[in-house]
Steps between C-alpha positions, in 0.01 A plus 500: 500500500792733571631445147153570360469829687851610403446417133137603452558687176701212354225249586234731360689549174552125470126438547400766247757393242407136549131578448557688174748243373262213583222675307712525184615137525146381565378647170746281309464191719119497491505514119750215492284299740184570301662385175635183659161419650334487156781414257712289739804667346769676705563793268858625544431775242259656753795706627552649156137617496573680828801674347319589176211642702743722688682613188175566312358706788823701531521561124137613466529712814819672384349562158187651656716718727696627198169617352423694817254256658418569869680281759175339624455340159789270588273283718247404228793456260638225725170312485454556125852375423440180699170432323664565162783254568260235631252531212771498230752247632270276708288349220801490267714294738216275610376419150836458326698332775341397830194337348734258324687428825206412724523123469879483482744402773554767769873512425429576134254772604765663716759484223264653244384782728862563600590531132217751458630686805845532341350621172292764677802610706699566182199672346492739795864592440431560131204728571607683817877451504709426808490840671272542805150631425337712772143629521432641846234762421222323700735459797594869503145619435356319803788612721563369852289454812600487866421159647483489883680203649506497877667823611659552160376638170623337179485687166400254229391536138123505457530296183662206680275535803163525325519414130700177505320331795167643386526356150620165640204477742257602226646234269467233769140600576400510132659164419345332805157644419512411132620144560239429766190692402492542121425259218834573334681431825319171548596396150863581578479291818337215309778497240755515781354200683431275201544622143341196337192509722466874434506435126238229537275755675525733199764741631734636233827413675711665228330838551525469878869421468568799274303733727684377808841534343418849373395605851815341645718681244326830577558448874871437441519811282308697764755393761778635279307818419433569869864436587627731222470825704696348791792333321735550207408257224810314380559175309453200727224649716261234373734215595531604864126555524396163359737313734353683799147438368572127481606518865168664590300246298687205651459640852127557455425183306437466129164640390434689826383860441448621858801299612718692256411823681603357838820350359589825321451693824711250694784505246478877445527575871780245544701655217436853625616428854808330358582816301496713817642254751736273302535619136731212411204262542255701288508255208502189718208573737207454254629162388587397856135566589389292201728208595387513865135481394552222247694287748189476719228544235624381159171614338542854639329687781155486343545224245310173512667170429361359176428135431722374219324347204634163387 
């Protein structure tokens, strides 16, 4: 308790940073989990969609700023860029590649999506180059707020405090509501549980698959777009994100939407505290959490052991 009182600001900053970081990671991980639930494909190229979403949002935002657009327009630009990337690349990748990989061996699926990831990484360098791309207009426009923490007051950016967690919570609520209480959501669940039975009931599994992958791609792009004002976009940002997203998915359990939020929060806070307390362990902590969970629950925190078909 003495350490906590002496380092109140440090603890508060770690909590706030961990919350905003968890929100950004959740956006990517929940899309990855959603895609796996329906397609049963672990899409390594999901990280590239995150990076392209960030680059697209930054490019459109910088172009709008050069035309004299007001700073507040940066927020809808982030959303529009994510939707654009998802609608354009999602159906294209699903129809031309992943649809052909559905019934193949998991190792082959990973190799093919990894190859797509490498292609998209090189494409990013061709389009945006290798210099950092920065678009921080929304961050500057919203400014900072004073967050009370015990006897201390912590200045923190309003964008990271309100926008990132707010969008993540809204995404979680919308996905949970759609999957549980709408006809489209029930069709998605039916295809997830048993594709052949869903087809026999008259559900167009191909359309459900394309819709799901498009939504998953848009969520990955939205994660990148929302992160764009807080980071410098450089080559390789998609690789680090997809690895961390796999850690979140494995910790939560494959196909778990709400579980991904809890796992992202756990890993985000763990990484954030490591940054402030022991920076040399920043990279290790998220994966140490994943390993610790999987040692005791191989199916993840919220996963359910499935019966193997023979």
